[in-house]
PATOR-398982 format. One line per 10 residues: for each residue x, y, z of C-alpha. Coordinates in Angstrom, 1 decimal, always signed. Layout:
BEGIN
X Y Z | ...
END
This chain:
BEGIN
+71.4 -0.1 -5.0 | +68.8 +0.9 -7.5 | +66.8 -1.8 -9.2 | +66.6 -2.0 -13.0 | +63.3 -1.0 -14.6 | +62.5 -4.6 -15.4 | +63.1 -5.8 -11.9 | +61.0 -2.9 -10.5 | +58.1 -3.9 -12.8 | +58.4 -7.6 -11.7
+58.4 -6.5 -8.0 | +55.4 -4.3 -8.5 | +53.5 -7.1 -10.2 | +54.3 -9.5 -7.4 | +53.2 -7.0 -4.7 | +49.9 -6.4 -6.6 | +49.2 -10.1 -6.9 | +49.9 -10.6 -3.1 | +47.5 -7.7 -2.2 | +44.8 -9.1 -4.5
+45.2 -12.6 -2.9 | +44.8 -11.1 +0.6 | +41.7 -9.2 -0.4 | +40.1 -12.3 -1.9 | +41.0 -14.4 +1.2 | +39.3 -11.9 +3.5 | +36.3 -11.6 +1.3 | +35.8 -15.4 +1.4 | +36.1 -15.4 +5.2 | +33.5 -12.6 +5.5
+31.0 -14.3 +3.2 | +31.4 -17.7 +4.9 | +31.1 -16.4 +8.4 | +27.4 -16.4 +9.5 | +26.1 -13.0 +10.6 | +24.7 -12.9 +14.2 | +21.0 -12.7 +14.1 | +19.0 -12.2 +17.3 | +16.0 -10.4 +15.9 | +12.5 -11.1 +17.1
+11.7 -13.0 +13.9 | +14.2 -15.7 +14.9 | +12.7 -16.1 +18.4 | +9.2 -16.4 +16.8 | +10.2 -19.5 +14.9 | +8.9 -18.2 +11.6 | +12.2 -18.8 +9.9 | +12.0 -15.6 +7.9 | +11.9 -11.9 +8.4 | +8.6 -10.5 +9.8
+7.2 -7.1 +10.4 | +6.6 -6.0 +14.0 | +3.7 -3.6 +13.8 | +0.7 -2.1 +15.6 | -2.5 -1.8 +13.5 | -4.2 +1.4 +14.3 | -7.7 +2.3 +13.2 | -9.9 +5.4 +13.7 | -13.5 +6.3 +13.1 | -14.6 +9.8 +14.3
-13.5 +10.4 +17.8 | -12.8 +6.8 +18.5 | -9.5 +5.1 +17.8 | -8.1 +1.6 +18.6 | -5.1 -0.7 +18.2 | -6.0 -4.2 +17.2 | -4.9 -6.6 +19.9 | -4.9 -10.4 +20.3 | -5.3 -11.4 +23.9 | -4.0 -14.5 +25.7
-7.5 -16.0 +26.0 | -8.1 -15.8 +22.2 | -10.3 -12.7 +22.2 | -9.6 -10.0 +19.7 | -10.5 -6.4 +20.5 | -9.1 -2.8 +20.4 | -6.9 -1.0 +22.8 | -6.7 +2.8 +23.1 | -3.0 +2.6 +23.7 | -0.2 +0.5 +22.2
+0.6 -2.5 +24.3 | +2.3 -5.9 +24.3 | -0.9 -7.5 +23.1 | -1.3 -5.0 +20.2 | +2.2 -5.8 +19.0 | +1.7 -8.0 +15.9 | +3.9 -10.1 +13.7 | +3.0 -9.8 +10.1 | +4.4 -12.2 +7.6 | +3.8 -12.7 +3.9
+2.5 -16.3 +3.1 | +1.7 -15.6 -0.6 | +1.8 -12.6 -2.9 | -0.3 -9.9 -1.3 | -1.5 -12.3 +1.4 | -0.3 -12.2 +5.1 | -0.7 -14.1 +8.3 | -0.9 -11.9 +11.5 | +0.2 -13.2 +14.9 | +0.1 -11.7 +18.3
+3.7 -11.2 +19.6 | +2.6 -11.6 +23.3 | -0.2 -14.1 +22.9 | +1.4 -16.3 +20.3 | -2.1 -16.6 +18.6 | -2.9 -16.1 +15.0 | -5.6 -13.7 +13.9 | -8.3 -15.7 +12.3 | -11.9 -15.2 +11.2 | -15.1 -17.1 +11.6
-18.6 -16.6 +10.0 | -20.0 -13.1 +9.9 | -16.5 -11.7 +10.2 | -16.0 -12.6 +13.9 | -12.4 -12.4 +14.9 | -10.5 -14.7 +17.2 | -7.0 -15.6 +18.1 | -6.0 -19.2 +17.4 | -2.9 -21.1 +18.6 | -2.8 -23.0 +15.3
-2.6 -21.6 +11.8 | -5.3 -22.5 +9.2 | -4.9 -21.1 +5.6 | -8.6 -20.6 +5.0 | -9.4 -18.8 +8.3 | -6.1 -17.1 +9.1 | -4.8 -15.7 +5.8 | -5.8 -12.1 +4.7 | -5.2 -10.1 +1.6 | -3.3 -7.0 +2.5
-4.6 -4.2 +0.3 | -3.2 -0.7 +0.2 | -6.0 +1.9 +0.3 | -5.8 +5.6 -0.5 | -3.2 +7.3 +1.7 | -1.3 +5.0 +4.0 | -4.1 +2.8 +5.4 | -4.4 -0.9 +4.7 | -7.3 -3.3 +4.5 | -7.1 -6.9 +5.5
-9.6 -9.0 +3.6 | -10.7 -12.7 +4.1 | -11.3 -14.4 +0.8 | -13.0 -17.3 +2.7 | -15.6 -15.1 +4.4 | -15.6 -12.2 +2.0 | -15.2 -9.8 +4.9 | -12.7 -7.3 +6.1 | -10.9 -7.5 +9.4 | -12.7 -4.9 +11.5
-13.0 -3.9 +15.2 | -16.6 -2.7 +14.7 | -19.4 -4.2 +16.7 | -23.0 -4.8 +15.6 | -24.1 -1.3 +16.6 | -21.4 +0.2 +14.4 | -22.3 -2.1 +11.5 | -26.0 -1.3 +11.8 | -25.4 +2.4 +11.6 | -23.1 +2.2 +8.6
-24.8 -0.3 +6.3 | -24.3 +0.3 +2.6 | -20.7 +1.3 +3.0 | -18.1 -0.6 +1.1 | -16.3 -1.6 +4.3 | -17.4 -1.6 +7.9 | -16.0 +1.0 +10.4 | -12.7 +0.3 +12.0 | -11.5 -1.8 +9.1 | -8.9 +0.6 +7.7
-5.6 +0.1 +9.6 | -2.5 +2.2 +9.7 | +0.5 +0.0 +10.3 | +2.7 +1.6 +12.9 | +6.3 +0.4 +13.6 | +6.9 -0.9 +17.0 | +8.8 +1.4 +19.5 | +7.9 -0.5 +22.7 | +10.8 -2.5 +24.3 | +10.5 -6.2 +23.6
+10.4 -8.0 +26.9 | +11.3 -11.7 +27.3 | +8.4 -14.0 +26.7 | +7.4 -16.7 +29.3 | +9.1 -20.0 +28.9 | +5.9 -21.8 +28.1 | +4.8 -19.2 +25.6 | +3.7 -20.8 +22.3 | +5.8 -19.7 +19.4 | +4.5 -22.3 +16.9
+5.2 -21.4 +13.3 | +2.7 -22.2 +10.6 | +2.8 -25.8 +9.4 | +4.5 -25.7 +6.0 | +1.9 -28.2 +4.7 | -0.8 -25.7 +5.6 | +0.7 -22.8 +3.7 | -0.4 -21.9 +0.2 | +1.6 -23.5 -2.6 | +2.6 -20.0 -3.7
+4.4 -19.3 -0.5 | +7.2 -16.8 -1.0 | +10.1 -15.5 +1.1 | +10.4 -11.8 +1.9 | +12.9 -9.7 +3.7 | +10.8 -6.6 +3.6 | +10.2 -4.7 +6.8 | +8.2 -2.1 +5.0 | +4.5 -2.6 +4.1 | +5.0 -0.5 +1.0
+7.4 -3.1 -0.4 | +4.6 -5.5 -0.8 | +2.8 -6.0 -4.1 | -0.9 -5.1 -3.7 | -3.5 -6.5 -6.1 | -6.1 -4.3 -7.7 | -9.6 -5.2 -6.6
END
């Protein structure tokens, strides 16, 4: 039996309302359900997205990847390794903290630009301005010591005095392609103490260094 035009209209409106209600119900469920997150930034305890990078630098025929070793020494490796894999997190606009993924130590600086890996984070010694240089290279600058992060030694510095920045201080961030192996059970994954972070600390979901805001210097 054919329905009258008015009845067909009422039926169509009822079906449309039912479909809309189902769509809204599923949308609420999807938003409320937490998304699984097993990324390395969760395991690190930093509570926000970080960038997993290798910092590569080159001068003439020599090239290195900055690495933070288990004993706290900082040096360069010709090849990418677990110790050259770094976690880079923004702690303020244009300022980052750098942490060794394998060693669990923060990259910090002492007098005369000496680098070391520390198990504890200190804003003054372990924060670096991340500056985008010409091309795709970055410079990491300590405001405390007015020095750039560099893998150069005294011999390198002696031969290049007068330059704006020492050798091996311009780093190309390279995304990690190495498999992430499980860390030892006693491995330190201490996050920076919130009280030690700058008051201007910001959250970032960027995994791309070019998404950062670089300050003119």
